[in-house]
C-alpha positions in Angstrom: 0.0 -0.1 0.1 2.9 2.7 1.0 4.5 1.5 -2.1 2.0 1.9 -4.3 1.7 5.6 -3.0 5.2 6.4 -3.0 5.1 5.2 -6.9 1.6 6.5 -7.6 0.6 9.4 -5.6 3.3 10.8 -4.2 4.5 12.6 -7.9 1.4 14.5 -8.2 1.5 15.6 -5.0 5.2 17.2 -4.6 4.8 18.5 -8.1 1.2 20.2 -6.5 3.3 21.3 -3.1 6.4 22.6 -6.0 3.0 25.0 -7.4 2.0 25.9 -4.1 5.3 26.7 -3.4 6.5 29.1 -6.3 2.6 30.9 -6.4 3.5 31.4 -2.3 6.5 34.1 -3.1 6.4 37.1 -3.8 6.6 38.9 -7.2 9.5 40.3 -6.1 11.2 36.9 -5.8 10.3 34.9 -8.6 13.2 33.5 -10.8 14.3 36.0 -13.4 14.6 32.9 -16.1 10.7 33.3 -15.9 11.1 36.9 -18.2 12.6 35.2 -20.9 10.1 33.2 -21.6 6.0 33.7 -22.3 4.5 33.0 -18.6 1.3 31.8 -20.3 4.0 28.6 -21.6 5.4 28.3 -18.6 1.8 27.9 -16.5 0.7 25.5 -19.6 4.1 23.5 -19.0 4.0 23.6 -15.0 -0.2 22.2 -15.1 0.8 19.6 -18.0 3.4 18.1 -15.9 0.6 17.9 -13.1 -2.1 16.2 -15.5 0.7 13.7 -16.8 1.4 12.8 -12.8 -2.8 13.4 -11.9 -3.4 10.6 -14.7 -0.3 8.5 -13.6 -1.3 8.9 -9.3 -5.2 7.4 -10.6 -3.9 4.2 -11.8 -5.8 1.1 -10.8 -4.3 -1.6 -8.4 -5.8 -4.2 -10.1 -5.5 -3.6 -13.8 -2.1 -1.7 -14.4 -1.5 0.3 -17.6 -5.0 0.8 -19.1 -6.5 3.9 -20.3 -9.8 5.0 -19.1 -11.8 7.9 -19.7 -13.3 8.9 -16.6 -9.4 8.7 -14.9 -8.7 11.2 -17.7 -11.8 13.6 -17.5 -10.9 13.1 -13.8 -7.3 14.0 -13.8 -8.3 17.0 -16.3 -10.8 18.6 -13.8 -8.5 18.4 -11.3 -5.2 20.0 -13.1 -8.3 22.9 -14.2 -9.7 23.4 -10.4 -6.1 23.3 -9.1 -5.4 25.9 -11.2 -8.2 28.1 -10.5 -7.0 27.9 -6.6 -3.8 29.0 -7.1 -5.1 31.7 -8.9 -7.1 32.6 -6.2 -4.3 31.6 -3.8 -1.7 34.2 -5.2 -4.5 36.9 -4.6 -2.8 37.1 -1.2 0.4 37.2 -2.1 2.1 40.7 -2.1 2.8 41.6 -5.7 0.5 38.8 -7.3 -3.0 38.9 -8.1 -5.3 36.6 -9.7 -5.2 36.0 -13.7 -8.1 34.5 -15.5 -5.6 34.2 -18.5 -2.8 32.0 -16.2 -6.0 30.1 -15.4 -6.9 29.7 -19.0 -2.7 28.5 -19.1 -2.7 26.1 -16.9 -5.9 24.6 -18.0 -4.7 24.3 -21.1 -1.9 22.5 -20.0 -4.0 19.8 -18.3 -5.9 19.1 -21.9 -2.9 18.9 -23.6 -1.8 16.7 -21.0 -4.8 14.7 -21.8 -4.7 14.2 -25.5 -1.0 13.4 -25.1 -2.4 10.3 -22.8 -4.9 9.5 -25.2 -2.3 9.4 -28.6 0.0 7.6 -25.7 -2.9 5.0 -25.3 -4.2 4.5 -28.4 -0.1 4.0 -30.4 0.1 1.5 -27.3 -3.3 -0.5 -28.6 -2.3 -0.3 -31.9 1.1 -1.4 -31.2 0.0 -4.2 -29.4 
């Protein structure tokens, strides 16, 4: 049971904690490299990773590596909701504010993760 948690759930929880930590940084303490890339691309990439990890976290114990629409949709909903919660959380951080475009980029990252998972699962089924 603990082995399953460490392998499947903990990566998503750690990544979500990292997102929360970075979102807690005041604007003037954000990494400077972030200014070189559109923050929307950064948001989408970060939440794409979260989407992949949440889907992985929902791995069933009985049927390993089986694609599931419910699992995929639930993972994408979790990512979108977490993106909105993250934006709300930022409203309490000095120099930060709620940005609906950031939340949209987060959601797009989650949807792209869903597309990647679906494409990979389809490719995997065809190769078997």
